N, C-alpha and C positions, 0 to 999 in steps of 0.2 A: 543887344537884343537877340532873341532867338530867331533863326532864319524863318521867314514866312509869317512872322507874328510880331505885334508890337508889345508883347508881354515880356518884361525884363525877367531873366532867370534869377532864382533865389540861390542857386548853387551853380558854380561854374568851375571847370578845371581845364587847364591847357597843358598838354604834354606832361602830365604829372608822373614823376618817377620817384620811387623809394628803393634804395639799394642797401642791402645788408651783406657786406663782404662780396662774394661772387654772385649773390642772388638778387635779382631785380624783383622785389615783391610786388611792386606796381610799376608797369613798364610802358610809359607813354600814353596814359589814358587822358582823353579829352571828353567833356560832357557838359550838358546844360540841363538843369532841372527847373521847370516852371511851376507856378502856384496851382493848387487844386488838382494835383495828380499824384498817383502812387507809382513809385519807381522800384523795380525789383532788381537786386544784384544777385544773380543766380549762378551758382557754380559749386563744385565739390569743395570739401574742406581742404584748406591749403592753397586755394586758387588766388588769393589776394583780396578777398572781399573785406575782411576786417581791417587790413592795413589801409585800404582805400578809404573806408569810413573814418579811421583815425586821422588820416590826412585831411579829410574834408572838415572834420569838427575841430581841427587844430590841436590834437593830442600827439601829433608827430610832425616833424618838419620834413618837407620833401627834399630829396637829393637835387632835383631840378624840376622845373615847371612851376605852375602857380595854381592855387585854389582860392576862390572867392565865395564867401557865404554871406548872404544878406548885404551884398555890396562891399564887404570888407575882405581884404586879403588875409588869408590864414597862414600861420596861426595867430590868433588874437583872442586873449582870454575873455574879454568883455562880451564877445559874441556868444560864448557858451551859455550865458544867462538868458539868451533869447531863443534857444533851441532845446529840444528834448532829445536825450541820448540814452538808449537802453543798450548796455554793453552785453557782449556774449557771455561773459562771466558776471554773475550777480554782484552788483555794487552796493548791496544793502548791508546793514549792520546786525550781526547775529545776536549781540547783547542788548538790542532794543526790541520793543514790541512792534507789531504791525503798524499801529497808528503812530507810534513814536518815530518810526522810519519815515512815514508819509509826512508827518509834521516837520521833521528835520529837513527833508528835501524841499518842502514848501517854503520853509524859512530861508533856505539858501537862495531861492528865487524871489524873495520878498513877498510871498503870498501869505496872507493872514486870513483868507476866506475859508472858513471851515467847510462851507458847502463844496468848494473845489476838492478838498481832501476827501469828503464823503463820496462825491461822485466818482473819483478815481478808484477808491477802494470798492465801491459797489460794482463798477464796471468789471473788475477782475474777480468778483465774487468773494471778496474778503471783508465785506462790510460787517459781518458778524464775528470777526476775529480780531477786533481792535487790540485786545490785551494779550494776545498770543505771542510769546517770544519767537523771534525768527528762527532760533535754533531748534524749535519744535516743528517747524514747517517742513513739508515734503519739498523735494526739488521743484516740482511743478508749481507749488504755491509760492516758492521763492521767485520763480520767473514771473508769476502774476504780480507779486508785490513790486518787483523791479519795473514792470511796465507801468504800474500805478504811479510810482515815483517819477517816472519820465513824463507822465501826463499831467501831473498835479498843477503845473503852472500854465496849462492850456497853451502850449507852444504852437506857433504857426509853421514851424519846420521841425520834423521829427525823424531821427535816425534810429532804426531798430535793427539790432544785430541778432539774427536768429531768435525772434521774439516768441515763437510758438513751440520751441523745443521743450519737451516735458509737459506740455499742456494738453488736456484731454480734447478729443475731437469736437465735442459740443461747445466748449468754451473757446476753442480756436475759431469756430464760426462767429461767435459773439465778438471776438477781437477784430476779425476782418470786417464785420458789419460796422463796428465803431471806426475803424480806419477809413472806410468808405464815407461815413458821415463827415469825418474831419476833412477829407479831401473835397467833398461836396461843398463844405463851408469855406474852402479856399486854402486849406493847409497843404503843405507839401510833405510827403512821407516817402522815406527811403528805407526799404526793407531788404536785408540780406537773408538769403536762405539757400539751402541745398535740397529743399523739398519741392520736387517738380510739380506736384498737384496743387501747390499754392500759387504757382507762378501766374496762372490765368486770372487771378484776382487783381493783378497789377495792370495799370494802364500801359506801362512800357517796361521792357526788360532789357538788361544788359547781361549777356552771357559772358562770364569771365573765366579764363583759364590761364595759368602761368602769368598772372599780372596783366593780361591784355584782354581787350574786349573782342570776343569772337563774333558777336552779332548784337544788333540793337533793334528793337521794334516791339510791337505787340506779340503776344503768344502766337496768334494766327499768322502774322507776317513772318515770324521766325520759322514756324513749321513749313510755310510755303517755300521760303528760301532754301530750307534743307531738304524739302521734298519728303517730309515724314508726316505721320498722323499724330504724333505726340511730342512733347518737348524733350523728354528724355532721349528719344531717338534722334531728335534734331540736334541736341547737344553732342551726342556721341558722333554723329556724322560730321558736324562742323569741327569738332575737336580732331577727328581723323584728318580732315583737310588741312588743319593747322600743324600737323606733324612735320618735322620732328620736334617742334617746340614743346609739344605735349609731354616729351620725355624728360623735361627739366625737373629739378627737385621742387618740393613744396615752396610756396611763395609767401606764406604768412610771416609776420614779424617774429623773431626769436622771443621766447618767454621772458628773457632778461632785458628786453628793450623797455626803457623807462623814460622815454622822452615825454616832456610835458609841454603844455601850451605856453606860448610866449606871453609876457605881460604887455 
């Protein structure tokens, strides 16, 4: 159970590490995520956010430490069917249409409800583009379709890796309003981002640099700890305190890492 509450966490990690050669992409991270909250993983590109998410969803094996999701130690392939995961790189199929992609991902999750598919596409403003081939979509539209495919089975746990990259400001607001509704309904949402102005939309933040957590708390708590008026300044000040670790090389997984989830 999480300290100070009787609510069991849906995501847990204990001293989680992932090493690639001389680089510790994730370096001893422990965390607990509880239902009904939005958690933000905030840090620059190469800080370890994506590798951490891959460990939590079971798409990479930790070098040491443990991760548990929905009560199951990861990696465990069966758990993937119970969560939503939007990758940083679009995971949709260019040779299929918009609706064919949505139907394909729905079928993977055992969803046959056409209403769920329509709702997901309408949310991302692609309801009028059912027959459009993905190869004809802009980069922002592909991100929107990727989000729809992650939401189509109405998961109670959602991992979103840079979900608003390439999305226009108006639709970005719509996305966050929907994330807030999902959380209010009891879903747990984990969002990675390097966009500081989105951070205050999260209930709790983990500032990550060089595979380690610099600070954890609400945006207001982190600003108070750092003694700054904005999160960007807070991050820079806390990163400076963490030197010389901040001089280490980038912490994300190498592009050729192809670890899969265990069966």
